[in-house]
Predicted model as a PDB file, atoms N, CA, C, CB and O in Angstrom, pLDDT in the B-factor column:
MODEL        1                                                                  
ATOM      1  N   MET A   1     -65.257 -85.408-169.082  1.00 56.00           N  
ATOM      2  CA  MET A   1     -64.159 -85.782-169.735  1.00 56.00           C  
ATOM      3  C   MET A   1     -64.144 -86.953-170.125  1.00 56.00           C  
ATOM      4  CB  MET A   1     -63.182 -85.606-169.149  1.00 56.00           C  
ATOM      5  O   MET A   1     -64.631 -87.718-169.293  1.00 56.00           O  
ATOM      6  N   PRO A   2     -63.582 -87.713-171.589  1.00 59.00           N  
ATOM      7  CA  PRO A   2     -63.486 -89.184-172.002  1.00 59.00           C  
ATOM      8  C   PRO A   2     -62.826 -89.917-170.748  1.00 59.00           C  
ATOM      9  CB  PRO A   2     -62.537 -89.394-173.440  1.00 59.00           C  
ATOM     10  O   PRO A   2     -62.243 -89.345-169.827  1.00 59.00           O  
ATOM     11  N   GLU A   3     -63.000 -91.122-170.868  1.00 64.00           N  
ATOM     12  CA  GLU A   3     -62.352 -92.000-170.303  1.00 64.00           C  
ATOM     13  C   GLU A   3     -60.939 -92.388-170.902  1.00 64.00           C  
ATOM     14  CB  GLU A   3     -63.182 -92.980-170.234  1.00 64.00           C  
ATOM     15  O   GLU A   3     -60.617 -92.768-172.028  1.00 64.00           O  
ATOM     16  N   PRO A   4     -60.069 -92.112-169.526  1.00 61.00           N  
ATOM     17  CA  PRO A   4     -57.932 -92.809-170.018  1.00 61.00           C  
ATOM     18  C   PRO A   4     -58.104 -93.959-171.296  1.00 61.00           C  
ATOM     19  CB  PRO A   4     -56.814 -94.223-168.105  1.00 61.00           C  
ATOM     20  O   PRO A   4     -59.220 -94.388-171.592  1.00 61.00           O  
ATOM     21  N   ARG A   5     -57.081 -94.321-171.881  1.00 64.00           N  
ATOM     22  CA  ARG A   5     -57.047 -95.558-172.640  1.00 64.00           C  
ATOM     23  C   ARG A   5     -56.730 -96.447-172.474  1.00 64.00           C  
ATOM     24  CB  ARG A   5     -56.687 -95.637-173.372  1.00 64.00           C  
ATOM     25  O   ARG A   5     -56.938 -97.506-173.066  1.00 64.00           O  
ATOM     26  N   THR A   6     -56.011 -96.142-171.416  1.00 62.00           N  
ATOM     27  CA  THR A   6     -54.351 -97.032-170.739  1.00 62.00           C  
ATOM     28  C   THR A   6     -55.176 -97.754-169.744  1.00 62.00           C  
ATOM     29  CB  THR A   6     -52.731 -95.860-169.765  1.00 62.00           C  
ATOM     30  O   THR A   6     -56.074 -97.315-169.025  1.00 62.00           O  
ATOM     31  N   TYR A   7     -54.714 -98.895-169.844  1.00 71.00           N  
ATOM     32  CA  TYR A   7     -55.064 -99.684-168.666  1.00 71.00           C  
ATOM     33  C   TYR A   7     -54.902 -99.653-166.836  1.00 71.00           C  
ATOM     34  CB  TYR A   7     -54.487-100.633-169.055  1.00 71.00           C  
ATOM     35  O   TYR A   7     -54.381 -98.612-166.434  1.00 71.00           O  
ATOM     36  N   ALA A   8     -55.145-100.288-166.147  1.00 75.00           N  
ATOM     37  CA  ALA A   8     -53.937 -99.781-164.914  1.00 75.00           C  
ATOM     38  C   ALA A   8     -53.027-100.463-164.706  1.00 75.00           C  
ATOM     39  CB  ALA A   8     -54.294 -99.630-163.576  1.00 75.00           C  
ATOM     40  O   ALA A   8     -52.662-100.650-163.545  1.00 75.00           O  
ATOM     41  N   THR A   9     -52.562-100.883-165.476  1.00 76.00           N  
ATOM     42  CA  THR A   9     -51.063-101.637-165.730  1.00 76.00           C  
ATOM     43  C   THR A   9     -50.138-100.617-166.239  1.00 76.00           C  
ATOM     44  CB  THR A   9     -51.085-102.924-166.896  1.00 76.00           C  
ATOM     45  O   THR A   9     -48.911-100.589-166.150  1.00 76.00           O  
ATOM     46  N   GLN A  10     -51.258 -99.462-167.002  1.00 78.00           N  
ATOM     47  CA  GLN A  10     -49.977 -99.108-167.757  1.00 78.00           C  
ATOM     48  C   GLN A  10     -50.481 -97.259-166.590  1.00 78.00           C  
ATOM     49  CB  GLN A  10     -50.032 -99.258-170.300  1.00 78.00           C  
ATOM     50  O   GLN A  10     -50.189 -96.139-167.008  1.00 78.00           O  
ATOM     51  N   ALA A  11     -50.906 -97.405-165.808  1.00 79.00           N  
ATOM     52  CA  ALA A  11     -51.355 -95.727-165.533  1.00 79.00           C  
ATOM     53  C   ALA A  11     -49.709 -95.368-164.917  1.00 79.00           C  
ATOM     54  CB  ALA A  11     -53.045 -95.394-164.005  1.00 79.00           C  
ATOM     55  O   ALA A  11     -49.564 -94.147-164.966  1.00 79.00           O  
ATOM     56  N   SER A  12     -48.550 -96.001-164.408  1.00 83.00           N  
ATOM     57  CA  SER A  12     -47.274 -95.248-164.246  1.00 83.00           C  
ATOM     58  C   SER A  12     -46.584 -95.239-165.276  1.00 83.00           C  
ATOM     59  CB  SER A  12     -46.470 -95.655-163.301  1.00 83.00           C  
ATOM     60  O   SER A  12     -45.357 -95.201-165.186  1.00 83.00           O  
ATOM     61  N   CYS A  13     -47.300 -95.275-166.632  1.00 88.00           N  
ATOM     62  CA  CYS A  13     -46.176 -95.043-167.409  1.00 88.00           C  
ATOM     63  C   CYS A  13     -46.326 -93.559-168.318  1.00 88.00           C  
ATOM     64  CB  CYS A  13     -46.005 -96.375-168.351  1.00 88.00           C  
ATOM     65  O   CYS A  13     -47.276 -93.255-169.039  1.00 88.00           O  
ATOM     66  N   PRO A  14     -45.397 -92.951-168.113  1.00 88.00           N  
ATOM     67  CA  PRO A  14     -45.834 -91.674-168.459  1.00 88.00           C  
ATOM     68  C   PRO A  14     -46.123 -91.487-169.849  1.00 88.00           C  
ATOM     69  CB  PRO A  14     -44.930 -90.754-168.070  1.00 88.00           C  
ATOM     70  O   PRO A  14     -46.787 -90.483-170.108  1.00 88.00           O  
ATOM     71  N   VAL A  15     -45.746 -92.289-170.894  1.00 87.00           N  
ATOM     72  CA  VAL A  15     -45.894 -92.484-172.364  1.00 87.00           C  
ATOM     73  C   VAL A  15     -47.678 -92.621-172.552  1.00 87.00           C  
ATOM     74  CB  VAL A  15     -44.919 -94.032-172.905  1.00 87.00           C  
ATOM     75  O   VAL A  15     -48.458 -91.935-173.214  1.00 87.00           O  
ATOM     76  N   ALA A  16     -47.857 -93.566-171.847  1.00 85.00           N  
ATOM     77  CA  ALA A  16     -49.426 -94.281-171.955  1.00 85.00           C  
ATOM     78  C   ALA A  16     -50.234 -92.774-171.312  1.00 85.00           C  
ATOM     79  CB  ALA A  16     -49.707 -96.142-170.650  1.00 85.00           C  
ATOM     80  O   ALA A  16     -51.182 -92.291-171.931  1.00 85.00           O  
ATOM     81  N   ARG A  17     -49.762 -92.200-170.135  1.00 83.00           N  
ATOM     82  CA  ARG A  17     -50.674 -91.140-169.621  1.00 83.00           C  
ATOM     83  C   ARG A  17     -50.668 -90.301-170.827  1.00 83.00           C  
ATOM     84  CB  ARG A  17     -50.199 -90.353-168.229  1.00 83.00           C  
ATOM     85  O   ARG A  17     -51.806 -90.002-171.190  1.00 83.00           O  
ATOM     86  N   THR A  18     -49.786 -89.869-171.498  1.00 85.00           N  
ATOM     87  CA  THR A  18     -49.292 -88.829-172.211  1.00 85.00           C  
ATOM     88  C   THR A  18     -50.259 -88.688-173.269  1.00 85.00           C  
ATOM     89  CB  THR A  18     -47.907 -89.021-172.671  1.00 85.00           C  
ATOM     90  O   THR A  18     -50.923 -87.710-173.610  1.00 85.00           O  
ATOM     91  N   LEU A  19     -50.176 -90.472-173.951  1.00 86.00           N  
ATOM     92  CA  LEU A  19     -51.275 -90.535-175.132  1.00 86.00           C  
ATOM     93  C   LEU A  19     -52.874 -90.282-174.661  1.00 86.00           C  
ATOM     94  CB  LEU A  19     -51.191 -92.110-175.837  1.00 86.00           C  
ATOM     95  O   LEU A  19     -53.789 -89.932-175.407  1.00 86.00           O  
ATOM     96  N   ASP A  20     -52.948 -90.533-173.335  1.00 84.00           N  
ATOM     97  CA  ASP A  20     -54.612 -89.922-173.265  1.00 84.00           C  
ATOM     98  C   ASP A  20     -54.836 -88.545-173.307  1.00 84.00           C  
ATOM     99  CB  ASP A  20     -55.364 -90.268-171.947  1.00 84.00           C  
ATOM    100  O   ASP A  20     -55.964 -88.073-173.160  1.00 84.00           O  
ATOM    101  N   VAL A  21     -53.775 -87.824-173.511  1.00 86.00           N  
ATOM    102  CA  VAL A  21     -54.112 -86.193-173.290  1.00 86.00           C  
ATOM    103  C   VAL A  21     -54.077 -86.284-174.695  1.00 86.00           C  
ATOM    104  CB  VAL A  21     -52.998 -84.946-172.388  1.00 86.00           C  
ATOM    105  O   VAL A  21     -55.166 -86.587-175.182  1.00 86.00           O  
ATOM    106  N   VAL A  22     -53.021 -86.088-175.613  1.00 87.00           N  
ATOM    107  CA  VAL A  22     -53.053 -86.201-177.018  1.00 87.00           C  
ATOM    108  C   VAL A  22     -53.129 -86.603-178.323  1.00 87.00           C  
ATOM    109  CB  VAL A  22     -52.788 -86.086-177.113  1.00 87.00           C  
ATOM    110  O   VAL A  22     -52.843 -86.136-179.426  1.00 87.00           O  
ATOM    111  N   GLY A  23     -53.713 -87.848-177.766  1.00 86.00           N  
ATOM    112  CA  GLY A  23     -54.197 -89.393-178.521  1.00 86.00           C  
ATOM    113  C   GLY A  23     -55.127 -89.307-179.126  1.00 86.00           C  
ATOM    114  O   GLY A  23     -55.684 -90.203-179.762  1.00 86.00           O  
ATOM    115  N   ASP A  24     -55.439 -88.180-179.011  1.00 87.00           N  
ATOM    116  CA  ASP A  24     -57.102 -87.189-179.563  1.00 87.00           C  
ATOM    117  C   ASP A  24     -56.932 -86.832-181.422  1.00 87.00           C  
ATOM    118  CB  ASP A  24     -57.179 -84.964-178.427  1.00 87.00           C  
ATOM    119  O   ASP A  24     -55.986 -86.067-181.611  1.00 87.00           O  
ATOM    120  N   ARG A  25     -57.392 -87.094-182.249  1.00 88.00           N  
ATOM    121  CA  ARG A  25     -57.292 -86.220-183.496  1.00 88.00           C  
ATOM    122  C   ARG A  25     -57.695 -85.081-183.471  1.00 88.00           C  
ATOM    123  CB  ARG A  25     -57.857 -86.632-184.491  1.00 88.00           C  
ATOM    124  O   ARG A  25     -58.816 -84.648-183.203  1.00 88.00           O  
ATOM    125  N   TRP A  26     -56.335 -84.330-183.890  1.00 95.00           N  
ATOM    126  CA  TRP A  26     -56.148 -82.779-183.642  1.00 95.00           C  
ATOM    127  C   TRP A  26     -55.015 -82.681-182.893  1.00 95.00           C  
ATOM    128  CB  TRP A  26     -57.318 -82.033-182.892  1.00 95.00           C  
ATOM    129  O   TRP A  26     -53.885 -82.512-183.352  1.00 95.00           O  
ATOM    130  N   THR A  27     -55.358 -82.804-181.540  1.00 96.00           N  
ATOM    131  CA  THR A  27     -54.702 -82.343-180.552  1.00 96.00           C  
ATOM    132  C   THR A  27     -52.991 -82.087-180.850  1.00 96.00           C  
ATOM    133  CB  THR A  27     -55.028 -83.318-179.468  1.00 96.00           C  
ATOM    134  O   THR A  27     -52.437 -81.068-180.438  1.00 96.00           O  
ATOM    135  N   ILE A  28     -52.313 -83.076-181.559  1.00 95.00           N  
ATOM    136  CA  ILE A  28     -50.896 -83.004-181.599  1.00 95.00           C  
ATOM    137  C   ILE A  28     -50.935 -81.682-182.716  1.00 95.00           C  
ATOM    138  CB  ILE A  28     -50.054 -84.602-182.112  1.00 95.00           C  
ATOM    139  O   ILE A  28     -50.311 -80.682-182.360  1.00 95.00           O  
ATOM    140  N   LEU A  29     -51.559 -81.642-183.892  1.00 96.00           N  
ATOM    141  CA  LEU A  29     -51.595 -80.791-185.072  1.00 96.00           C  
ATOM    142  C   LEU A  29     -51.741 -79.324-183.997  1.00 96.00           C  
ATOM    143  CB  LEU A  29     -53.077 -81.223-186.367  1.00 96.00           C  
ATOM    144  O   LEU A  29     -50.999 -78.395-184.315  1.00 96.00           O  
ATOM    145  N   VAL A  30     -52.505 -79.140-182.967  1.00 97.00           N  
ATOM    146  CA  VAL A  30     -52.909 -78.299-182.549  1.00 97.00           C  
ATOM    147  C   VAL A  30     -51.383 -77.523-181.814  1.00 97.00           C  
ATOM    148  CB  VAL A  30     -54.135 -78.785-181.779  1.00 97.00           C  
ATOM    149  O   VAL A  30     -50.988 -76.366-181.962  1.00 97.00           O  
ATOM    150  N   LEU A  31     -50.862 -78.475-181.133  1.00 96.00           N  
ATOM    151  CA  LEU A  31     -49.572 -78.296-180.041  1.00 96.00           C  
ATOM    152  C   LEU A  31     -48.355 -77.936-181.505  1.00 96.00           C  
ATOM    153  CB  LEU A  31     -49.116 -80.264-178.774  1.00 96.00           C  
ATOM    154  O   LEU A  31     -47.314 -77.279-181.489  1.00 96.00           O  
ATOM    155  N   ARG A  32     -48.812 -78.434-182.279  1.00 95.00           N  
ATOM    156  CA  ARG A  32     -47.514 -78.024-183.350  1.00 95.00           C  
ATOM    157  C   ARG A  32     -47.681 -76.635-183.876  1.00 95.00           C  
ATOM    158  CB  ARG A  32     -47.428 -79.045-184.766  1.00 95.00           C  
ATOM    159  O   ARG A  32     -46.742 -75.927-184.239  1.00 95.00           O  
ATOM    160  N   ASP A  33     -48.969 -76.287-183.891  1.00 97.00           N  
ATOM    161  CA  ASP A  33     -49.683 -75.234-184.180  1.00 97.00           C  
ATOM    162  C   ASP A  33     -49.257 -74.076-183.058  1.00 97.00           C  
ATOM    163  CB  ASP A  33     -51.201 -75.656-184.206  1.00 97.00           C  
ATOM    164  O   ASP A  33     -48.931 -72.933-183.379  1.00 97.00           O  
ATOM    165  N   LEU A  34     -49.307 -74.489-181.904  1.00 96.00           N  
ATOM    166  CA  LEU A  34     -48.404 -73.403-180.969  1.00 96.00           C  
ATOM    167  C   LEU A  34     -47.179 -73.316-181.129  1.00 96.00           C  
ATOM    168  CB  LEU A  34     -48.405 -73.584-179.622  1.00 96.00           C  
ATOM    169  O   LEU A  34     -46.692 -72.200-181.309  1.00 96.00           O  
ATOM    170  N   SER A  35     -46.528 -74.232-181.110  1.00 96.00           N  
ATOM    171  CA  SER A  35     -45.022 -74.616-181.124  1.00 96.00           C  
ATOM    172  C   SER A  35     -44.818 -73.500-182.488  1.00 96.00           C  
ATOM    173  CB  SER A  35     -44.592 -76.633-181.420  1.00 96.00           C  
ATOM    174  O   SER A  35     -43.695 -72.998-182.435  1.00 96.00           O  
ATOM    175  N   TRP A  36     -45.329 -73.190-183.234  1.00 96.00           N  
ATOM    176  CA  TRP A  36     -44.930 -72.879-184.291  1.00 96.00           C  
ATOM    177  C   TRP A  36     -45.006 -71.016-184.280  1.00 96.00           C  
ATOM    178  CB  TRP A  36     -45.813 -73.754-185.344  1.00 96.00           C  
ATOM    179  O   TRP A  36     -44.626 -70.108-185.019  1.00 96.00           O  
ATOM    180  N   GLY A  37     -45.745 -71.150-182.951  1.00 95.00           N  
ATOM    181  CA  GLY A  37     -45.809 -69.267-182.470  1.00 95.00           C  
ATOM    182  C   GLY A  37     -47.672 -68.443-182.682  1.00 95.00           C  
ATOM    183  O   GLY A  37     -48.234 -67.374-182.446  1.00 95.00           O  
ATOM    184  N   ARG A  38     -48.054 -70.090-183.391  1.00 94.00           N  
ATOM    185  CA  ARG A  38     -49.705 -69.002-183.509  1.00 94.00           C  
ATOM    186  C   ARG A  38     -50.414 -69.115-182.255  1.00 94.00           C  
ATOM    187  CB  ARG A  38     -51.048 -69.578-184.814  1.00 94.00           C  
ATOM    188  O   ARG A  38     -50.919 -70.189-181.927  1.00 94.00           O  
ATOM    189  N   ARG A  39     -50.479 -68.203-181.616  1.00 92.00           N  
ATOM    190  CA  ARG A  39     -51.027 -67.583-180.542  1.00 92.00           C  
ATOM    191  C   ARG A  39     -52.902 -67.433-180.329  1.00 92.00           C  
ATOM    192  CB  ARG A  39     -50.308 -66.205-180.677  1.00 92.00           C  
ATOM    193  O   ARG A  39     -53.525 -67.596-179.280  1.00 92.00           O  
ATOM    194  N   ARG A  40     -53.179 -67.257-181.010  1.00 96.00           N  
ATOM    195  CA  ARG A  40     -54.711 -66.660-181.343  1.00 96.00           C  
ATOM    196  C   ARG A  40     -55.314 -67.299-181.679  1.00 96.00           C  
ATOM    197  CB  ARG A  40     -55.014 -65.793-182.130  1.00 96.00           C  
ATOM    198  O   ARG A  40     -54.999 -67.553-182.842  1.00 96.00           O  
ATOM    199  N   PHE A  41     -56.665 -68.177-181.179  1.00 97.00           N  
ATOM    200  CA  PHE A  41     -57.875 -68.703-181.433  1.00 97.00           C  
ATOM    201  C   PHE A  41     -58.330 -68.599-182.996  1.00 97.00           C  
ATOM    202  CB  PHE A  41     -58.810 -68.023-180.520  1.00 97.00           C  
ATOM    203  O   PHE A  41     -58.630 -69.515-183.761  1.00 97.00           O  
ATOM    204  N   SER A  42     -58.289 -67.314-183.208  1.00 96.00           N  
ATOM    205  CA  SER A  42     -58.571 -67.686-184.910  1.00 96.00           C  
ATOM    206  C   SER A  42     -57.304 -67.774-185.942  1.00 96.00           C  
ATOM    207  CB  SER A  42     -59.553 -66.422-185.607  1.00 96.00           C  
ATOM    208  O   SER A  42     -57.412 -67.979-187.151  1.00 96.00           O  
ATOM    209  N   ALA A  43     -55.973 -67.562-185.164  1.00 96.00           N  
ATOM    210  CA  ALA A  43     -55.035 -68.318-185.822  1.00 96.00           C  
ATOM    211  C   ALA A  43     -54.980 -70.081-186.203  1.00 96.00           C  
ATOM    212  CB  ALA A  43     -54.025 -67.982-185.052  1.00 96.00           C  
ATOM    213  O   ALA A  43     -54.781 -70.860-187.135  1.00 96.00           O  
ATOM    214  N   LEU A  44     -55.254 -70.037-184.992  1.00 97.00           N  
ATOM    215  CA  LEU A  44     -55.191 -71.840-184.961  1.00 97.00           C  
ATOM    216  C   LEU A  44     -56.440 -71.955-185.880  1.00 97.00           C  
ATOM    217  CB  LEU A  44     -55.447 -72.813-183.129  1.00 97.00           C  
ATOM    218  O   LEU A  44     -56.271 -72.834-186.725  1.00 97.00           O  
ATOM    219  N   LEU A  45     -57.298 -71.509-185.944  1.00 97.00           N  
ATOM    220  CA  LEU A  45     -58.767 -71.947-186.341  1.00 97.00           C  
ATOM    221  C   LEU A  45     -58.270 -71.829-188.293  1.00 97.00           C  
ATOM    222  CB  LEU A  45     -60.396 -70.473-185.537  1.00 97.00           C  
ATOM    223  O   LEU A  45     -58.597 -72.630-189.168  1.00 97.00           O  
ATOM    224  N   GLU A  46     -57.692 -70.969-188.402  1.00 96.00           N  
ATOM    225  CA  GLU A  46     -57.342 -70.915-190.257  1.00 96.00           C  
ATOM    226  C   GLU A  46     -56.479 -71.989-190.390  1.00 96.00           C  
ATOM    227  CB  GLU A  46     -56.446 -69.399-190.992  1.00 96.00           C  
ATOM    228  O   GLU A  46     -56.871 -72.985-190.997  1.00 96.00           O  
ATOM    229  N   SER A  47     -55.378 -71.944-189.923  1.00 96.00           N  
ATOM    230  CA  SER A  47     -54.325 -73.016-189.723  1.00 96.00           C  
ATOM    231  C   SER A  47     -54.510 -74.946-190.150  1.00 96.00           C  
ATOM    232  CB  SER A  47     -54.120 -72.823-188.080  1.00 96.00           C  
ATOM    233  O   SER A  47     -54.127 -75.760-190.990  1.00 96.00           O  
ATOM    234  N   LEU A  48     -55.382 -74.859-188.869  1.00 96.00           N  
ATOM    235  CA  LEU A  48     -55.696 -76.543-189.117  1.00 96.00           C  
ATOM    236  C   LEU A  48     -57.089 -76.363-189.854  1.00 96.00           C  
ATOM    237  CB  LEU A  48     -55.870 -77.664-187.460  1.00 96.00           C  
ATOM    238  O   LEU A  48     -58.091 -76.260-189.146  1.00 96.00           O  
ATOM    239  N   ALA A  49     -57.212 -76.320-191.251  1.00 93.00           N  
ATOM    240  CA  ALA A  49     -58.413 -76.401-192.068  1.00 93.00           C  
ATOM    241  C   ALA A  49     -59.174 -77.409-191.363  1.00 93.00           C  
ATOM    242  CB  ALA A  49     -58.172 -76.758-193.582  1.00 93.00           C  
ATOM    243  O   ALA A  49     -58.451 -78.087-190.632  1.00 93.00           O  
ATOM    244  N   GLY A  50     -60.358 -77.718-191.344  1.00 95.00           N  
ATOM    245  CA  GLY A  50     -61.573 -78.605-191.330  1.00 95.00           C  
ATOM    246  C   GLY A  50     -61.561 -79.188-189.629  1.00 95.00           C  
ATOM    247  O   GLY A  50     -62.221 -80.066-189.073  1.00 95.00           O  
ATOM    248  N   ILE A  51     -60.657 -78.399-189.212  1.00 97.00           N  
ATOM    249  CA  ILE A  51     -61.103 -78.112-187.638  1.00 97.00           C  
ATOM    250  C   ILE A  51     -62.748 -77.291-187.328  1.00 97.00           C  
ATOM    251  CB  ILE A  51     -59.766 -76.965-186.972  1.00 97.00           C  
ATOM    252  O   ILE A  51     -63.144 -76.379-188.054  1.00 97.00           O  
ATOM    253  N   SER A  52     -63.576 -77.837-186.098  1.00 97.00           N  
ATOM    254  CA  SER A  52     -64.421 -76.988-185.904  1.00 97.00           C  
ATOM    255  C   SER A  52     -63.996 -75.884-185.126  1.00 97.00           C  
ATOM    256  CB  SER A  52     -65.390 -77.533-185.460  1.00 97.00           C  
ATOM    257  O   SER A  52     -62.916 -76.054-184.562  1.00 97.00           O  
ATOM    258  N   ALA A  53     -64.736 -74.456-184.888  1.00 98.00           N  
ATOM    259  CA  ALA A  53     -64.486 -74.493-183.580  1.00 98.00           C  
ATOM    260  C   ALA A  53     -64.551 -74.598-181.858  1.00 98.00           C  
ATOM    261  CB  ALA A  53     -64.353 -74.157-183.752  1.00 98.00           C  
ATOM    262  O   ALA A  53     -63.877 -74.165-180.923  1.00 98.00           O  
ATOM    263  N   ASN A  54     -66.087 -75.652-182.072  1.00 98.00           N  
ATOM    264  CA  ASN A  54     -65.601 -76.077-180.852  1.00 98.00           C  
ATOM    265  C   ASN A  54     -64.920 -77.333-180.263  1.00 98.00           C  
ATOM    266  CB  ASN A  54     -66.440 -75.956-180.291  1.00 98.00           C  
ATOM    267  O   ASN A  54     -64.527 -77.634-179.135  1.00 98.00           O  
ATOM    268  N   LEU A  55     -64.935 -78.067-181.695  1.00 97.00           N  
ATOM    269  CA  LEU A  55     -63.938 -79.063-181.435  1.00 97.00           C  
ATOM    270  C   LEU A  55     -62.178 -78.583-181.018  1.00 97.00           C  
ATOM    271  CB  LEU A  55     -64.009 -79.912-182.813  1.00 97.00           C  
ATOM    272  O   LEU A  55     -61.342 -79.248-180.406  1.00 97.00           O  
ATOM    273  N   LEU A  56     -62.037 -77.004-181.699  1.00 98.00           N  
ATOM    274  CA  LEU A  56     -60.547 -76.739-181.550  1.00 98.00           C  
ATOM    275  C   LEU A  56     -60.937 -76.364-179.649  1.00 98.00           C  
ATOM    276  CB  LEU A  56     -59.752 -75.108-182.879  1.00 98.00           C  
ATOM    277  O   LEU A  56     -60.324 -76.833-178.690  1.00 98.00           O  
ATOM    278  N   SER A  57     -61.857 -75.615-179.619  1.00 97.00           N  
ATOM    279  CA  SER A  57     -61.871 -75.072-178.021  1.00 97.00           C  
ATOM    280  C   SER A  57     -61.826 -75.975-177.385  1.00 97.00           C  
ATOM    281  CB  SER A  57     -62.946 -74.321-177.451  1.00 97.00           C  
ATOM    282  O   SER A  57     -60.841 -76.064-176.651  1.00 97.00           O  
ATOM    283  N   ASP A  58     -62.812 -77.035-177.350  1.00 96.00           N  
ATOM    284  CA  ASP A  58     -62.414 -78.627-176.601  1.00 96.00           C  
ATOM    285  C   ASP A  58     -61.204 -79.253-176.615  1.00 96.00           C  
ATOM    286  CB  ASP A  58     -63.128 -79.725-177.148  1.00 96.00           C  
ATOM    287  O   ASP A  58     -61.004 -79.914-175.596  1.00 96.00           O  
ATOM    288  N   ARG A  59     -59.969 -79.277-177.752  1.00 96.00           N  
ATOM    289  CA  ARG A  59     -59.187 -79.684-177.325  1.00 96.00           C  
ATOM    290  C   ARG A  59     -58.293 -78.550-176.802  1.00 96.00           C  
ATOM    291  CB  ARG A  59     -58.821 -80.513-178.095  1.00 96.00           C  
ATOM    292  O   ARG A  59     -57.167 -78.997-176.586  1.00 96.00           O  
ATOM    293  N   LEU A  60     -58.394 -77.255-176.525  1.00 97.00           N  
ATOM    294  CA  LEU A  60     -57.261 -76.374-175.865  1.00 97.00           C  
ATOM    295  C   LEU A  60     -57.660 -76.281-174.635  1.00 97.00           C  
ATOM    296  CB  LEU A  60     -56.998 -74.958-176.422  1.00 97.00           C  
ATOM    297  O   LEU A  60     -56.857 -75.724-173.887  1.00 97.00           O  
ATOM    298  N   LYS A  61     -59.086 -76.808-173.961  1.00 96.00           N  
ATOM    299  CA  LYS A  61     -59.427 -76.779-172.460  1.00 96.00           C  
ATOM    300  C   LYS A  61     -58.832 -77.835-172.304  1.00 96.00           C  
ATOM    301  CB  LYS A  61     -60.870 -76.742-171.891  1.00 96.00           C  
ATOM    302  O   LYS A  61     -58.277 -77.710-171.212  1.00 96.00           O  
ATOM    303  N   ARG A  62     -58.508 -79.153-172.856  1.00 93.00           N  
ATOM    304  CA  ARG A  62     -58.893 -80.273-172.874  1.00 93.00           C  
ATOM    305  C   ARG A  62     -57.229 -80.204-172.162  1.00 93.00           C  
ATOM    306  CB  ARG A  62     -59.548 -81.088-174.339  1.00 93.00           C  
ATOM    307  O   ARG A  62     -57.038 -80.341-170.954  1.00 93.00           O  
ATOM    308  N   LEU A  63     -56.220 -79.989-173.082  1.00 95.00           N  
ATOM    309  CA  LEU A  63     -54.527 -79.561-172.815  1.00 95.00           C  
ATOM    310  C   LEU A  63     -54.165 -78.494-171.885  1.00 95.00           C  
ATOM    311  CB  LEU A  63     -53.826 -79.032-174.128  1.00 95.00           C  
ATOM    312  O   LEU A  63     -53.043 -78.571-171.385  1.00 95.00           O  
ATOM    313  N   GLU A  64     -55.161 -77.192-171.459  1.00 95.00           N  
ATOM    314  CA  GLU A  64     -54.838 -76.177-170.446  1.00 95.00           C  
ATOM    315  C   GLU A  64     -55.055 -77.174-169.830  1.00 95.00           C  
ATOM    316  CB  GLU A  64     -55.491 -74.817-170.144  1.00 95.00           C  
ATOM    317  O   GLU A  64     -53.991 -77.793-169.812  1.00 95.00           O  
ATOM    318  N   GLU A  65     -56.175 -77.986-169.042  1.00 93.00           N  
ATOM    319  CA  GLU A  65     -56.696 -78.996-167.641  1.00 93.00           C  
ATOM    320  C   GLU A  65     -55.770 -79.753-167.372  1.00 93.00           C  
ATOM    321  CB  GLU A  65     -57.952 -79.999-167.767  1.00 93.00           C  
ATOM    322  O   GLU A  65     -55.678 -80.029-166.176  1.00 93.00           O  
ATOM    323  N   HIS A  66     -54.739 -80.380-168.315  1.00 91.00           N  
ATOM    324  CA  HIS A  66     -53.760 -81.103-168.069  1.00 91.00           C  
ATOM    325  C   HIS A  66     -52.469 -80.409-167.964  1.00 91.00           C  
ATOM    326  CB  HIS A  66     -53.758 -82.013-168.926  1.00 91.00           C  
ATOM    327  O   HIS A  66     -51.565 -81.221-167.769  1.00 91.00           O  
ATOM    328  N   GLY A  67     -52.111 -79.320-168.019  1.00 93.00           N  
ATOM    329  CA  GLY A  67     -51.156 -77.970-167.527  1.00 93.00           C  
ATOM    330  C   GLY A  67     -50.110 -77.902-168.815  1.00 93.00           C  
ATOM    331  O   GLY A  67     -48.970 -77.437-168.817  1.00 93.00           O  
ATOM    332  N   MET A  68     -50.869 -78.526-169.946  1.00 91.00           N  
ATOM    333  CA  MET A  68     -49.520 -78.439-171.146  1.00 91.00           C  
ATOM    334  C   MET A  68     -49.733 -77.022-172.049  1.00 91.00           C  
ATOM    335  CB  MET A  68     -49.584 -80.014-172.464  1.00 91.00           C  
ATOM    336  O   MET A  68     -48.865 -76.606-172.816  1.00 91.00           O  
ATOM    337  N   VAL A  69     -50.932 -76.404-171.846  1.00 93.00           N  
ATOM    338  CA  VAL A  69     -50.834 -74.867-172.407  1.00 93.00           C  
ATOM    339  C   VAL A  69     -51.118 -74.147-171.288  1.00 93.00           C  
ATOM    340  CB  VAL A  69     -51.862 -74.411-173.627  1.00 93.00           C  
ATOM    341  O   VAL A  69     -51.588 -74.593-170.241  1.00 93.00           O  
ATOM    342  N   GLU A  70     -50.767 -72.815-171.581  1.00 92.00           N  
ATOM    343  CA  GLU A  70     -51.688 -71.617-170.763  1.00 92.00           C  
ATOM    344  C   GLU A  70     -52.635 -70.890-171.528  1.00 92.00           C  
ATOM    345  CB  GLU A  70     -50.819 -70.468-170.155  1.00 92.00           C  
ATOM    346  O   GLU A  70     -52.301 -70.746-172.704  1.00 92.00           O  
ATOM    347  N   ARG A  71     -53.697 -70.401-171.207  1.00 88.00           N  
ATOM    348  CA  ARG A  71     -54.605 -69.558-171.388  1.00 88.00           C  
ATOM    349  C   ARG A  71     -53.681 -67.944-171.751  1.00 88.00           C  
ATOM    350  CB  ARG A  71     -55.612 -69.663-169.985  1.00 88.00           C  
ATOM    351  O   ARG A  71     -54.309 -66.910-171.976  1.00 88.00           O  
TER     352      ARG A  71                                                      
ENDMDL                                                                          
END                                                                             
């Protein structure tokens, strides 16, 4: 798991902690597509032109680990 980008003084800030999870490239777009009803991996992969399957899988796993999505 990547190092958090927040400083210790920001550890209690919910915005800073959220940014650690969703601040990576593609993550917000993954959440957007999920909110639009895309549920299948293949539909997400098709919609997010340019993202690799490995990167999409990584982003989904990270979101799942933080309780933001369910498998």
